[in-house]
N, CA, C and O atoms as a GROMACS GRO file, in nm:
protein
  496
    1MET      N    1  -1.106   1.087  -1.750
    1MET     CA    2  -0.977   1.132  -1.775
    1MET      C    3  -0.928   1.097  -1.908
    1MET      O    4  -0.946   0.984  -1.953
    2LYS      N    5  -0.868   1.188  -1.973
    2LYS     CA    6  -0.813   1.162  -2.104
    2LYS      C    7  -0.691   1.083  -2.092
    2LYS      O    8  -0.603   1.097  -2.008
    3LYS      N    9  -0.696   0.984  -2.201
    3LYS     CA   10  -0.582   0.879  -2.210
    3LYS      C   11  -0.449   0.969  -2.203
    3LYS      O   12  -0.440   1.080  -2.256
    4ASN      N   13  -0.353   0.910  -2.134
    4ASN     CA   14  -0.212   0.945  -2.142
    4ASN      C   15  -0.182   1.102  -2.110
    4ASN      O   16  -0.101   1.173  -2.169
    5THR      N   17  -0.263   1.135  -2.010
    5THR     CA   18  -0.264   1.274  -1.951
    5THR      C   19  -0.189   1.268  -1.820
    5THR      O   20  -0.221   1.189  -1.732
    6ALA      N   21  -0.091   1.352  -1.808
    6ALA     CA   22  -0.032   1.367  -1.672
    6ALA      C   23  -0.129   1.433  -1.560
    6ALA      O   24  -0.211   1.521  -1.586
    7ARG      N   25  -0.109   1.384  -1.450
    7ARG     CA   26  -0.204   1.432  -1.339
    7ARG      C   27  -0.130   1.425  -1.205
    7ARG      O   28  -0.052   1.333  -1.182
    8VAL      N   29  -0.156   1.522  -1.116
    8VAL     CA   30  -0.099   1.517  -0.993
    8VAL      C   31  -0.204   1.467  -0.889
    8VAL      O   32  -0.320   1.508  -0.892
    9TYR      N   33  -0.160   1.377  -0.795
    9TYR     CA   34  -0.270   1.327  -0.686
    9TYR      C   35  -0.197   1.352  -0.552
    9TYR      O   36  -0.084   1.312  -0.522
   10ARG      N   37  -0.285   1.428  -0.475
   10ARG     CA   38  -0.240   1.467  -0.343
   10ARG      C   39  -0.270   1.346  -0.253
   10ARG      O   40  -0.388   1.319  -0.232
   11LEU      N   41  -0.173   1.274  -0.200
   11LEU     CA   42  -0.203   1.156  -0.115
   11LEU      C   43  -0.291   1.166  -0.003
   11LEU      O   44  -0.365   1.078   0.040
   12ASP      N   45  -0.275   1.295   0.044
   12ASP     CA   46  -0.361   1.325   0.180
   12ASP      C   47  -0.491   1.377   0.138
   12ASP      O   48  -0.564   1.417   0.229
   13GLU      N   49  -0.536   1.383   0.016
   13GLU     CA   50  -0.667   1.432  -0.025
   13GLU      C   51  -0.760   1.327  -0.091
   13GLU      O   52  -0.878   1.348  -0.117
   14MET      N   53  -0.696   1.216  -0.114
   14MET     CA   54  -0.762   1.091  -0.195
   14MET      C   55  -0.865   1.030  -0.111
   14MET      O   56  -0.849   1.017   0.010
   15PRO      N   57  -0.982   0.988  -0.180
   15PRO     CA   58  -1.082   0.915  -0.105
   15PRO      C   59  -1.037   0.790  -0.046
   15PRO      O   60  -0.974   0.711  -0.117
   16LEU      N   61  -1.065   0.757   0.093
   16LEU     CA   62  -1.009   0.637   0.160
   16LEU      C   63  -1.120   0.538   0.171
   16LEU      O   64  -1.238   0.571   0.166
   17THR      N   65  -1.077   0.417   0.186
   17THR     CA   66  -1.172   0.310   0.213
   17THR      C   67  -1.123   0.251   0.333
   17THR      O   68  -1.002   0.231   0.338
   18GLU      N   69  -1.202   0.214   0.444
   18GLU     CA   70  -1.156   0.162   0.564
   18GLU      C   71  -1.155   0.019   0.535
   18GLU      O   72  -1.254  -0.036   0.485
   19VAL      N   73  -1.031  -0.053   0.569
   19VAL     CA   74  -1.001  -0.172   0.546
   19VAL      C   75  -1.063  -0.251   0.698
   19VAL      O   76  -1.144  -0.343   0.701
   20ARG      N   77  -1.006  -0.193   0.799
   20ARG     CA   78  -1.041  -0.236   0.938
   20ARG      C   79  -1.013  -0.100   1.012
   20ARG      O   80  -0.943  -0.009   0.967
   21PRO      N   81  -1.077  -0.099   1.131
   21PRO     CA   82  -1.052   0.023   1.207
   21PRO      C   83  -0.898   0.047   1.232
   21PRO      O   84  -0.831  -0.048   1.275
   22GLY      N   85  -0.840   0.165   1.208
   22GLY     CA   86  -0.700   0.203   1.220
   22GLY      C   87  -0.633   0.174   1.079
   22GLY      O   88  -0.511   0.194   1.071
   23PHE      N   89  -0.693   0.134   0.981
   23PHE     CA   90  -0.621   0.102   0.850
   23PHE      C   91  -0.723   0.136   0.742
   23PHE      O   92  -0.828   0.074   0.726
   24GLU      N   93  -0.678   0.253   0.664
   24GLU     CA   94  -0.749   0.298   0.554
   24GLU      C   95  -0.661   0.307   0.431
   24GLU      O   96  -0.540   0.328   0.444
   25ARG      N   97  -0.716   0.293   0.312
   25ARG     CA   98  -0.647   0.283   0.197
   25ARG      C   99  -0.719   0.352   0.058
   25ARG      O  100  -0.840   0.367   0.046
   26THR      N  101  -0.637   0.382  -0.021
   26THR     CA  102  -0.699   0.420  -0.162
   26THR      C  103  -0.607   0.360  -0.262
   26THR      O  104  -0.512   0.294  -0.220
   27GLY      N  105  -0.629   0.377  -0.406
   27GLY     CA  106  -0.556   0.325  -0.491
   27GLY      C  107  -0.522   0.410  -0.605
   27GLY      O  108  -0.591   0.510  -0.624
   28LEU      N  109  -0.417   0.384  -0.691
   28LEU     CA  110  -0.410   0.455  -0.814
   28LEU      C  111  -0.330   0.347  -0.902
   28LEU      O  112  -0.247   0.269  -0.855
   29ARG      N  113  -0.364   0.353  -1.026
   29ARG     CA  114  -0.304   0.260  -1.126
   29ARG      C  115  -0.237   0.314  -1.255
   29ARG      O  116  -0.262   0.424  -1.306
   30SER      N  117  -0.154   0.226  -1.297
   30SER     CA  118  -0.093   0.288  -1.432
   30SER      C  119  -0.100   0.163  -1.529
   30SER      O  120  -0.147   0.059  -1.484
   31GLN      N  121  -0.061   0.169  -1.644
   31GLN     CA  122  -0.073   0.064  -1.740
   31GLN      C  123  -0.034  -0.075  -1.673
   31GLN      O  124  -0.109  -0.172  -1.680
   32GLY      N  125   0.098  -0.078  -1.602
   32GLY     CA  126   0.150  -0.211  -1.560
   32GLY      C  127   0.153  -0.233  -1.420
   32GLY      O  128   0.204  -0.337  -1.377
   33ALA      N  129   0.101  -0.141  -1.336
   33ALA     CA  130   0.103  -0.174  -1.190
   33ALA      C  131  -0.007  -0.091  -1.123
   33ALA      O  132  -0.062   0.008  -1.171
   34ILE      N  133  -0.031  -0.150  -0.997
   34ILE     CA  134  -0.138  -0.080  -0.906
   34ILE      C  135  -0.067  -0.030  -0.777
   34ILE      O  136   0.026  -0.094  -0.728
   35HIS      N  137  -0.107   0.075  -0.728
   35HIS     CA  138  -0.045   0.132  -0.607
   35HIS      C  139  -0.148   0.144  -0.508
   35HIS      O  140  -0.255   0.198  -0.538
   36THR      N  141  -0.126   0.093  -0.378
   36THR     CA  142  -0.221   0.134  -0.271
   36THR      C  143  -0.151   0.209  -0.188
   36THR      O  144  -0.035   0.180  -0.157
   37VAL      N  145  -0.222   0.329  -0.135
   37VAL     CA  146  -0.184   0.436  -0.066
   37VAL      C  147  -0.253   0.401   0.075
   37VAL      O  148  -0.374   0.420   0.088
   38ASN      N  149  -0.178   0.350   0.178
   38ASN     CA  150  -0.225   0.312   0.300
   38ASN      C  151  -0.194   0.394   0.421
   38ASN      O  152  -0.080   0.434   0.441
   39TRP      N  153  -0.292   0.418   0.500
   39TRP     CA  154  -0.277   0.495   0.615
   39TRP      C  155  -0.305   0.406   0.738
   39TRP      O  156  -0.414   0.350   0.753
   40PHE      N  157  -0.200   0.394   0.829
   40PHE     CA  158  -0.209   0.312   0.948
   40PHE      C  159  -0.211   0.409   1.082
   40PHE      O  160  -0.116   0.484   1.104
   41GLU      N  161  -0.305   0.406   1.156
   41GLU     CA  162  -0.308   0.481   1.287
   41GLU      C  163  -0.229   0.395   1.394
   41GLU      O  164  -0.221   0.272   1.395
   42PRO      N  165  -0.173   0.479   1.480
   42PRO     CA  166  -0.080   0.409   1.583
   42PRO      C  167  -0.167   0.325   1.666
   42PRO      O  168  -0.282   0.360   1.693
   43GLY      N  169  -0.112   0.211   1.709
   43GLY     CA  170  -0.184   0.107   1.769
   43GLY      C  171  -0.250   0.006   1.696
   43GLY      O  172  -0.299  -0.092   1.751
   44TYR      N  173  -0.253   0.027   1.569
   44TYR     CA  174  -0.330  -0.079   1.474
   44TYR      C  175  -0.240  -0.210   1.484
   44TYR      O  176  -0.117  -0.208   1.477
   45LYS      N  177  -0.319  -0.328   1.502
   45LYS     CA  178  -0.249  -0.437   1.506
   45LYS      C  179  -0.292  -0.541   1.391
   45LYS      O  180  -0.408  -0.569   1.362
   46SER      N  181  -0.185  -0.587   1.335
   46SER     CA  182  -0.199  -0.684   1.228
   46SER      C  183  -0.295  -0.795   1.249
   46SER      O  184  -0.302  -0.853   1.358
   47THR      N  185  -0.373  -0.827   1.144
   47THR     CA  186  -0.472  -0.941   1.168
   47THR      C  187  -0.412  -1.076   1.128
   47THR      O  188  -0.476  -1.179   1.148
   48GLY      N  189  -0.297  -1.078   1.074
   48GLY     CA  190  -0.219  -1.193   1.026
   48GLY      C  191  -0.140  -1.193   0.911
   48GLY      O  192  -0.119  -1.085   0.856
   49ARG      N  193  -0.093  -1.293   0.866
   49ARG     CA  194  -0.007  -1.286   0.736
   49ARG      C  195  -0.098  -1.346   0.616
   49ARG      O  196  -0.194  -1.423   0.627
   50HIS      N  197  -0.047  -1.296   0.510
   50HIS     CA  198  -0.104  -1.345   0.370
   50HIS      C  199  -0.003  -1.350   0.264
   50HIS      O  200   0.108  -1.296   0.276
   51ALA      N  201  -0.039  -1.412   0.165
   51ALA     CA  202   0.053  -1.421   0.041
   51ALA      C  203  -0.021  -1.418  -0.082
   51ALA      O  204  -0.129  -1.478  -0.088
   52HIS      N  205   0.029  -1.350  -0.191
   52HIS     CA  206  -0.025  -1.331  -0.317
   52HIS      C  207   0.081  -1.355  -0.412
   52HIS      O  208   0.200  -1.354  -0.379
   53PRO      N  209   0.034  -1.382  -0.552
   53PRO     CA  210   0.138  -1.392  -0.645
   53PRO      C  211   0.214  -1.284  -0.706
   53PRO      O  212   0.301  -1.304  -0.792
   54PHE      N  213   0.178  -1.159  -0.659
   54PHE     CA  214   0.216  -1.053  -0.707
   54PHE      C  215   0.352  -0.996  -0.627
   54PHE      O  216   0.357  -0.992  -0.504
   55ASP      N  217   0.457  -0.954  -0.711
   55ASP     CA  218   0.566  -0.879  -0.651
   55ASP      C  219   0.523  -0.765  -0.594
   55ASP      O  220   0.433  -0.707  -0.655
   56GLN      N  221   0.570  -0.709  -0.474
   56GLN     CA  222   0.524  -0.597  -0.397
   56GLN      C  223   0.658  -0.520  -0.355
   56GLN      O  224   0.758  -0.568  -0.300
   57MET      N  225   0.634  -0.387  -0.396
   57MET     CA  226   0.722  -0.297  -0.334
   57MET      C  227   0.653  -0.207  -0.228
   57MET      O  228   0.553  -0.140  -0.254
   58SER      N  229   0.713  -0.211  -0.108
   58SER     CA  230   0.630  -0.147   0.013
   58SER      C  231   0.712  -0.029   0.066
   58SER      O  232   0.815  -0.050   0.131
   59TYR      N  233   0.666   0.102   0.040
   59TYR     CA  234   0.743   0.210   0.076
   59TYR      C  235   0.678   0.266   0.202
   59TYR      O  236   0.556   0.280   0.211
   60VAL      N  237   0.769   0.300   0.304
   60VAL     CA  238   0.727   0.372   0.420
   60VAL      C  239   0.755   0.504   0.400
   60VAL      O  240   0.874   0.534   0.385
   61LEU      N  241   0.662   0.601   0.396
   61LEU     CA  242   0.698   0.745   0.355
   61LEU      C  243   0.670   0.837   0.469
   61LEU      O  244   0.700   0.956   0.462
   62ALA      N  245   0.610   0.781   0.585
   62ALA     CA  246   0.606   0.865   0.698
   62ALA      C  247   0.573   0.757   0.817
   62ALA      O  248   0.495   0.662   0.809
   63GLY      N  249   0.644   0.790   0.916
   63GLY     CA  250   0.634   0.682   1.041
   63GLY      C  251   0.734   0.569   1.017
   63GLY      O  252   0.828   0.568   0.937
   64SER      N  253   0.693   0.470   1.108
   64SER     CA  254   0.767   0.348   1.101
   64SER      C  255   0.676   0.221   1.114
   64SER      O  256   0.576   0.221   1.185
   65MET      N  257   0.719   0.109   1.040
   65MET     CA  258   0.639  -0.019   1.037
   65MET      C  259   0.727  -0.137   1.070
   65MET      O  260   0.849  -0.129   1.059
   66ARG      N  261   0.664  -0.250   1.112
   66ARG     CA  262   0.724  -0.357   1.128
   66ARG      C  263   0.659  -0.458   1.027
   66ARG      O  264   0.537  -0.468   1.021
   67PHE      N  265   0.746  -0.536   0.944
   67PHE     CA  266   0.715  -0.622   0.839
   67PHE      C  267   0.755  -0.751   0.872
   67PHE      O  268   0.869  -0.761   0.917
   68TRP      N  269   0.684  -0.858   0.860
   68TRP     CA  270   0.708  -0.994   0.869
   68TRP      C  271   0.712  -1.044   0.731
   68TRP      O  272   0.612  -1.024   0.662
   69VAL      N  273   0.804  -1.101   0.683
   69VAL     CA  274   0.821  -1.168   0.556
   69VAL      C  275   0.887  -1.302   0.562
   69VAL      O  276   1.003  -1.314   0.599
   70ASP      N  277   0.819  -1.394   0.528
   70ASP     CA  278   0.880  -1.535   0.518
   70ASP      C  279   0.966  -1.571   0.635
   70ASP      O  280   1.075  -1.627   0.626
   71GLY      N  281   0.903  -1.531   0.756
   71GLY     CA  282   0.988  -1.576   0.889
   71GLY      C  283   1.099  -1.471   0.917
   71GLY      O  284   1.170  -1.493   1.015
   72GLU      N  285   1.121  -1.370   0.849
   72GLU     CA  286   1.200  -1.254   0.886
   72GLU      C  287   1.117  -1.142   0.943
   72GLU      O  288   0.997  -1.129   0.917
   73VAL      N  289   1.189  -1.057   1.024
   73VAL     CA  290   1.133  -0.928   1.074
   73VAL      C  291   1.207  -0.809   1.009
   73VAL      O  292   1.330  -0.813   1.007
   74PHE      N  293   1.146  -0.712   0.961
   74PHE     CA  294   1.201  -0.595   0.913
   74PHE      C  295   1.157  -0.469   0.982
   74PHE      O  296   1.041  -0.443   0.950
   75ASP      N  297   1.203  -0.388   1.058
   75ASP     CA  298   1.160  -0.257   1.110
   75ASP      C  299   1.201  -0.162   1.011
   75ASP      O  300   1.322  -0.151   0.987
   76MET      N  301   1.120  -0.094   0.954
   76MET     CA  302   1.149   0.022   0.871
   76MET      C  303   1.092   0.159   0.901
   76MET      O  304   0.977   0.181   0.939
   77HIS      N  305   1.191   0.252   0.879
   77HIS     CA  306   1.153   0.385   0.923
   77HIS      C  307   1.170   0.475   0.801
   77HIS      O  308   1.264   0.463   0.722
   78ALA      N  309   1.071   0.568   0.790
   78ALA     CA  310   1.064   0.664   0.669
   78ALA      C  311   1.188   0.730   0.647
   78ALA      O  312   1.244   0.771   0.749
   79PRO      N  313   1.245   0.751   0.535
   79PRO     CA  314   1.182   0.688   0.408
   79PRO      C  315   1.263   0.562   0.374
   79PRO      O  316   1.386   0.564   0.371
   80SER      N  317   1.192   0.456   0.350
   80SER     CA  318   1.256   0.336   0.314
   80SER      C  319   1.167   0.247   0.218
   80SER      O  320   1.056   0.290   0.189
   81VAL      N  321   1.210   0.127   0.168
   81VAL     CA  322   1.131   0.054   0.083
   81VAL      C  323   1.169  -0.089   0.102
   81VAL      O  324   1.287  -0.117   0.122
   82LEU      N  325   1.072  -0.188   0.097
   82LEU     CA  326   1.097  -0.315   0.109
   82LEU      C  327   1.042  -0.383  -0.012
   82LEU      O  328   0.934  -0.350  -0.060
   83TYR      N  329   1.127  -0.491  -0.068
   83TYR     CA  330   1.084  -0.561  -0.182
   83TYR      C  331   1.035  -0.690  -0.138
   83TYR      O  332   1.115  -0.758  -0.073
   84ILE      N  333   0.914  -0.738  -0.162
   84ILE     CA  334   0.841  -0.852  -0.114
   84ILE      C  335   0.814  -0.936  -0.239
   84ILE      O  336   0.717  -0.902  -0.306
   85PRO      N  337   0.881  -1.037  -0.278
   85PRO     CA  338   0.858  -1.126  -0.385
   85PRO      C  339   0.736  -1.198  -0.376
   85PRO      O  340   0.697  -1.239  -0.267
   86GLY      N  341   0.665  -1.219  -0.495
   86GLY     CA  342   0.529  -1.274  -0.496
   86GLY      C  343   0.550  -1.421  -0.433
   86GLY      O  344   0.654  -1.486  -0.443
   87GLY      N  345   0.443  -1.457  -0.373
   87GLY     CA  346   0.432  -1.592  -0.309
   87GLY      C  347   0.470  -1.603  -0.170
   87GLY      O  348   0.430  -1.701  -0.106
   88LEU      N  349   0.547  -1.508  -0.113
   88LEU     CA  350   0.597  -1.502   0.027
   88LEU      C  351   0.496  -1.454   0.112
   88LEU      O  352   0.427  -1.356   0.083
   89GLU      N  353   0.480  -1.533   0.241
   89GLU     CA  354   0.376  -1.485   0.340
   89GLU      C  355   0.436  -1.364   0.399
   89GLU      O  356   0.558  -1.357   0.415
   90HIS      N  357   0.351  -1.259   0.434
   90HIS     CA  358   0.392  -1.134   0.497
   90HIS      C  359   0.275  -1.084   0.562
   90HIS      O  360   0.160  -1.126   0.548
   91GLY      N  361   0.319  -0.977   0.646
   91GLY     CA  362   0.221  -0.889   0.707
   91GLY      C  363   0.296  -0.762   0.769
   91GLY      O  364   0.419  -0.760   0.774
   92ALA      N  365   0.230  -0.673   0.809
   92ALA     CA  366   0.274  -0.548   0.860
   92ALA      C  367   0.193  -0.479   0.970
   92ALA      O  368   0.074  -0.510   0.980
   93GLU      N  369   0.246  -0.390   1.053
   93GLU     CA  370   0.170  -0.309   1.137
   93GLU      C  371   0.268  -0.198   1.181
   93GLU      O  372   0.389  -0.220   1.191
   94PRO      N  373   0.205  -0.066   1.210
   94PRO     CA  374   0.282   0.034   1.266
   94PRO      C  375   0.355   0.028   1.374
   94PRO      O  376   0.321  -0.055   1.459
   95LEU      N  377   0.467   0.107   1.398
   95LEU     CA  378   0.550   0.110   1.517
   95LEU      C  379   0.538   0.265   1.568
   95LEU      O  380   0.539   0.362   1.493
   96GLY      N  381   0.527   0.267   1.705
   96GLY     CA  382   0.546   0.405   1.757
   96GLY      C  383   0.416   0.480   1.753
   96GLY      O  384   0.310   0.423   1.724
   97GLU      N  385   0.423   0.615   1.782
   97GLU     CA  386   0.300   0.694   1.801
   97GLU      C  387   0.262   0.772   1.687
   97GLU      O  388   0.171   0.852   1.702
   98GLU      N  389   0.322   0.761   1.566
   98GLU     CA  390   0.304   0.844   1.451
   98GLU      C  391   0.198   0.771   1.352
   98GLU      O  392   0.185   0.649   1.352
   99ARG      N  393   0.134   0.846   1.278
   99ARG     CA  394   0.037   0.794   1.169
   99ARG      C  395   0.133   0.747   1.060
   99ARG      O  396   0.219   0.827   1.023
  100VAL      N  397   0.125   0.632   1.009
  100VAL     CA  398   0.210   0.597   0.901
  100VAL      C  399   0.148   0.599   0.755
  100VAL      O  400   0.036   0.552   0.733
  101LEU      N  401   0.218   0.652   0.667
  101LEU     CA  402   0.180   0.652   0.534
  101LEU      C  403   0.265   0.542   0.460
  101LEU      O  404   0.387   0.556   0.455
  102ASN      N  405   0.206   0.435   0.404
  102ASN     CA  406   0.267   0.331   0.341
  102ASN      C  407   0.216   0.316   0.202
  102ASN      O  408   0.094   0.308   0.184
  103VAL      N  409   0.306   0.311   0.095
  103VAL     CA  410   0.249   0.296  -0.046
  103VAL      C  411   0.310   0.164  -0.087
  103VAL      O  412   0.429   0.138  -0.072
  104ASP      N  413   0.207   0.072  -0.145
  104ASP     CA  414   0.249  -0.061  -0.190
  104ASP      C  415   0.232  -0.055  -0.340
  104ASP      O  416   0.133   0.000  -0.388
  105VAL      N  417   0.322  -0.106  -0.412
  105VAL     CA  418   0.316  -0.108  -0.569
  105VAL      C  419   0.320  -0.262  -0.610
  105VAL      O  420   0.409  -0.342  -0.580
  106PHE      N  421   0.215  -0.286  -0.677
  106PHE     CA  422   0.201  -0.443  -0.719
  106PHE      C  423   0.215  -0.441  -0.863
  106PHE      O  424   0.179  -0.345  -0.931
  107ALA      N  425   0.274  -0.558  -0.916
  107ALA     CA  426   0.294  -0.575  -1.070
  107ALA      C  427   0.286  -0.719  -1.096
  107ALA      O  428   0.358  -0.796  -1.033
  108PRO      N  429   0.204  -0.760  -1.182
  108PRO     CA  430   0.131  -0.677  -1.272
  108PRO      C  431  -0.004  -0.613  -1.191
  108PRO      O  432  -0.018  -0.634  -1.071
  109VAL      N  433  -0.094  -0.538  -1.264
  109VAL     CA  434  -0.210  -0.490  -1.205
  109VAL      C  435  -0.306  -0.591  -1.138
  109VAL      O  436  -0.354  -0.686  -1.200
  110ARG      N  437  -0.327  -0.567  -1.018
  110ARG     CA  438  -0.431  -0.658  -0.942
  110ARG      C  439  -0.566  -0.620  -0.969
  110ARG      O  440  -0.610  -0.511  -0.934
  111GLU      N  441  -0.637  -0.711  -1.034
  111GLU     CA  442  -0.775  -0.676  -1.068
  111GLU      C  443  -0.854  -0.657  -0.941
  111GLU      O  444  -0.947  -0.577  -0.944
  112ASP      N  445  -0.826  -0.725  -0.823
  112ASP     CA  446  -0.903  -0.721  -0.711
  112ASP      C  447  -0.895  -0.574  -0.648
  112ASP      O  448  -0.989  -0.539  -0.577
  113TYR      N  449  -0.797  -0.493  -0.669
  113TYR     CA  450  -0.775  -0.367  -0.621
  113TYR      C  451  -0.814  -0.256  -0.710
  113TYR      O  452  -0.790  -0.141  -0.673
  114LEU      N  453  -0.874  -0.279  -0.828
  114LEU     CA  454  -0.924  -0.173  -0.921
  114LEU      C  455  -1.041  -0.100  -0.867
  114LEU      O  456  -1.056   0.016  -0.905
  115PRO      N  457  -1.127  -0.152  -0.781
  115PRO     CA  458  -1.230  -0.059  -0.735
  115PRO      C  459  -1.163   0.063  -0.653
  115PRO      O  460  -1.218   0.174  -0.649
  116LEU      N  461  -1.044   0.036  -0.587
  116LEU     CA  462  -0.995   0.149  -0.522
  116LEU      C  463  -0.944   0.258  -0.593
  116LEU      O  464  -0.907   0.362  -0.537
  117CYS      N  465  -0.938   0.236  -0.732
  117CYS     CA  466  -0.882   0.340  -0.821
  117CYS      C  467  -0.999   0.394  -0.908
  117CYS      O  468  -0.968   0.462  -1.006
  118GLU      N  469  -1.113   0.374  -0.885
  118GLU     CA  470  -1.226   0.427  -0.975
  118GLU      C  471  -1.222   0.580  -0.957
  118GLU      O  472  -1.252   0.644  -1.057
  119HIS      N  473  -1.188   0.650  -0.843
  119HIS     CA  474  -1.172   0.800  -0.841
  119HIS      C  475  -1.080   0.851  -0.953
  119HIS      O  476  -1.100   0.958  -1.010
  120GLN      N  477  -0.979   0.770  -0.981
  120GLN     CA  478  -0.877   0.823  -1.073
  120GLN      C  479  -0.941   0.849  -1.233
  120GLN      O  480  -0.895   0.936  -1.307
  121GLY      N  481  -1.038   0.771  -1.265
  121GLY     CA  482  -1.084   0.786  -1.406
  121GLY      C  483  -0.986   0.728  -1.494
  121GLY      O  484  -0.980   0.784  -1.604
  122PHE      N  485  -0.911   0.635  -1.478
  122PHE     CA  486  -0.815   0.586  -1.568
  122PHE      C  487  -0.874   0.522  -1.698
  122PHE      O  488  -0.966   0.440  -1.698
  123VAL      N  489  -0.812   0.566  -1.804
  123VAL     CA  490  -0.864   0.513  -1.939
  123VAL      C  491  -0.740   0.423  -2.017
  123VAL      O  492  -0.629   0.470  -2.041
  124GLU      N  493  -0.777   0.304  -2.047
  124GLU     CA  494  -0.681   0.234  -2.116
  124GLU      C  495  -0.686   0.264  -2.260
  124GLU      O  496  -0.606   0.210  -2.337
   0.00000   0.00000   0.00000
């Protein structure tokens, strides 16, 4: 991809990587952030909580999700967004019978998620 070129990405047509059965994702990046596009199937159960040093904005764009953040519970219904400061333990799983589309934005760029973005052909 040519540097500094505008491009449209269809979220429902991007290549997906299975994280666990019922949870697939892909990624997009920009200069200062990385975005994971996550699809959760109804009935998917969280495998636990985790923490990382990155600030995270978690958008629920379709369906509903339950988030646990630092001992609090947040039930989110599309369209909504949750800010999760870096370092806080958190996890999530879908609610209801609808497939969930969740987009997470991390800043700064997470090096461990760059392989999810290879399809993008990003040039620095």
